[in-house]
C-alpha positions in Angstrom: 97.8 121.4 111.0 94.8 119.3 109.9 95.5 115.7 108.9 93.4 113.7 106.4 90.6 111.9 108.1 90.9 108.1 108.7 88.2 105.6 107.8 88.2 102.0 108.8 86.4 99.9 106.2 85.1 96.6 107.6 83.8 94.5 104.7 84.4 90.8 104.1 83.6 91.0 100.4 87.2 91.8 99.2 86.2 93.4 95.8 83.7 95.7 97.6 86.2 96.5 100.3 88.7 97.5 97.6 86.1 99.6 95.8 85.3 101.4 99.1 89.0 101.9 99.8 89.7 103.4 96.3 86.6 105.7 96.7 87.7 107.0 100.1 91.3 107.4 99.0 90.1 109.5 96.0 88.2 111.7 98.5 91.5 112.2 100.5 90.7 109.9 103.4 93.4 107.6 104.8 92.0 104.1 104.9 92.5 100.8 106.7 90.8 97.7 105.7 89.4 94.8 107.8 87.6 91.7 106.7 86.3 90.4 110.0 85.3 91.6 113.5 88.6 90.4 114.9 90.6 92.4 112.3 88.5 95.5 113.0 88.9 95.3 116.8 92.6 94.9 116.4 92.9 97.9 114.1 90.7 100.0 116.4 93.1 99.3 119.3 96.1 100.3 117.2 94.9 103.5 115.6 92.2 106.2 115.8 89.6 106.6 113.1 87.0 109.3 112.6 84.6 107.0 110.7 83.9 103.3 110.4 82.1 101.8 107.4 80.8 98.6 108.8 79.3 95.6 107.0 76.7 94.0 109.2 77.2 90.4 108.0 80.8 89.3 108.7 82.3 85.8 108.9 82.9 85.9 112.6 79.7 87.7 113.7 77.4 90.6 113.3 78.9 94.0 112.5 77.0 95.7 115.3 79.0 93.7 117.8 81.8 96.1 117.2 79.7 99.1 118.4 78.8 97.1 121.5 82.5 96.6 122.3 83.8 100.0 121.3 82.9 101.8 124.5 85.1 99.5 126.6 88.1 99.6 124.3 88.4 103.1 122.9 89.0 106.6 124.4 87.1 108.2 121.5 84.4 106.3 119.5 84.4 106.9 115.8 81.3 107.7 113.8 79.7 104.6 112.3 78.1 104.0 108.9 76.5 100.5 108.6 76.2 98.8 105.2 74.1 95.7 104.6 72.7 93.4 102.0 69.8 92.7 104.3 66.5 94.4 104.5 66.6 97.4 106.8 63.8 95.9 108.8 66.1 93.0 109.8 68.5 95.3 111.7 67.7 95.7 115.4 65.8 98.9 115.8 68.3 100.3 118.3 71.0 100.2 115.7 68.9 101.3 112.8 67.8 104.4 114.7 71.2 105.4 116.1 73.4 104.8 113.0 73.3 105.6 109.3 72.5 102.5 107.3 73.1 102.0 103.6 71.6 99.0 101.8 73.8 97.3 99.2 74.4 98.1 96.4 75.7 101.3 98.0 75.6 104.7 96.3 79.3 105.6 96.7 78.7 109.4 96.3 76.2 109.4 99.1 78.4 107.2 101.3 81.5 109.5 100.8 79.4 112.7 101.3 78.0 111.3 104.6 81.5 110.2 105.8 82.8 113.7 105.2 80.0 115.2 107.2 80.5 112.7 110.0 84.2 113.1 110.2 83.8 116.9 110.5 81.3 116.3 113.3 83.8 113.9 114.9 86.7 116.3 114.6 84.7 119.1 116.2 83.7 116.9 119.1 87.4 116.0 119.8 88.7 119.6 119.8 
């Protein structure tokens, strides 16, 4: 039996976080919401997610710090989609090349479509 994919939304802008949550729920994802790095790391230790939508500018650090810490804390690393209000050129090249990056304002249709593709890839890797 296949279960609905889980997405962790890490975004400190509460209205935007809620918009992402509603959009993913409409696309049949289960969601969890975090507003800081600490919240996200706690949720990642408690549950498994296939996709993380990750804001890069969080109140307690840079979003990419999560991906640096994931390998030590998780058995299976989720797919990561980064969102930012910054210029793409401000993101360290190693992250910009490895992960999908959306600049705000985010096209929700494209974001959901990519998340669906990534969770399918994630599911096939874990089988």
